[in-house]
C-alpha positions in Angstrom: 74.3 116.1 104.2 73.4 114.4 107.5 70.8 116.3 109.6 71.4 116.5 113.3 68.6 116.5 115.8 68.9 118.1 119.2 66.7 117.1 122.0 66.3 119.5 124.9 66.5 118.1 128.4 64.5 120.2 130.8 66.3 118.5 133.8 69.5 120.1 132.7 68.0 123.5 131.8 69.3 123.1 128.2 67.8 125.4 125.6 69.2 124.5 122.2 70.2 127.2 119.8 68.7 126.8 116.3 70.6 127.9 113.3 69.1 129.3 110.1 68.4 125.9 108.4 66.6 124.6 111.5 64.6 127.9 111.9 63.5 127.7 108.3 62.3 124.1 108.8 60.7 125.0 112.1 58.7 127.9 110.8 58.0 126.7 107.3 59.5 129.9 105.9 60.9 129.6 102.4 63.8 132.0 102.7 66.1 133.9 105.1 64.6 137.2 103.9 61.2 136.1 105.2 62.6 135.6 108.6 64.4 139.0 108.5 61.1 140.6 107.4 59.2 139.0 110.3 61.9 140.3 112.7 61.8 143.8 111.3 58.0 143.8 111.7 58.3 142.6 115.3 56.6 139.3 114.4 59.5 136.9 115.2 62.2 136.8 117.9 65.5 138.6 117.3 68.5 136.3 116.9 71.4 136.1 119.3 74.9 136.6 118.2 77.1 133.5 118.3 80.2 135.1 116.8 81.3 137.6 114.2 79.3 136.1 111.3 77.0 133.7 113.1 73.5 134.0 114.6 71.0 131.6 116.1 67.7 131.5 118.0 66.8 129.9 121.2 64.5 127.0 120.6 62.2 128.2 123.4 61.8 131.5 121.7 60.8 129.8 118.5 58.4 127.5 120.3 56.8 130.5 122.0 56.4 132.2 118.6 54.7 129.0 117.2 52.3 128.8 120.2 51.3 132.4 119.7 50.6 131.7 116.0 48.6 128.6 116.9 46.6 130.4 119.6 45.5 133.1 117.0 44.2 130.3 114.8 41.3 129.4 117.1 
């Protein structure tokens, strides 16, 4: 399976939507349930609905989450 890479372009105001596989790689989480647990605990951004059976996360929300995690490290 070929992996696609999306680059955001701030000059166009484009904020890519990450789907579950990208979110799992981005966060290092091992399962979808981990992400759902983090959301339930208020520790991860809520997804946006993309359709009847489809969700995704704004890349900027995920990056903000990661920055908060990194800032707590220090």
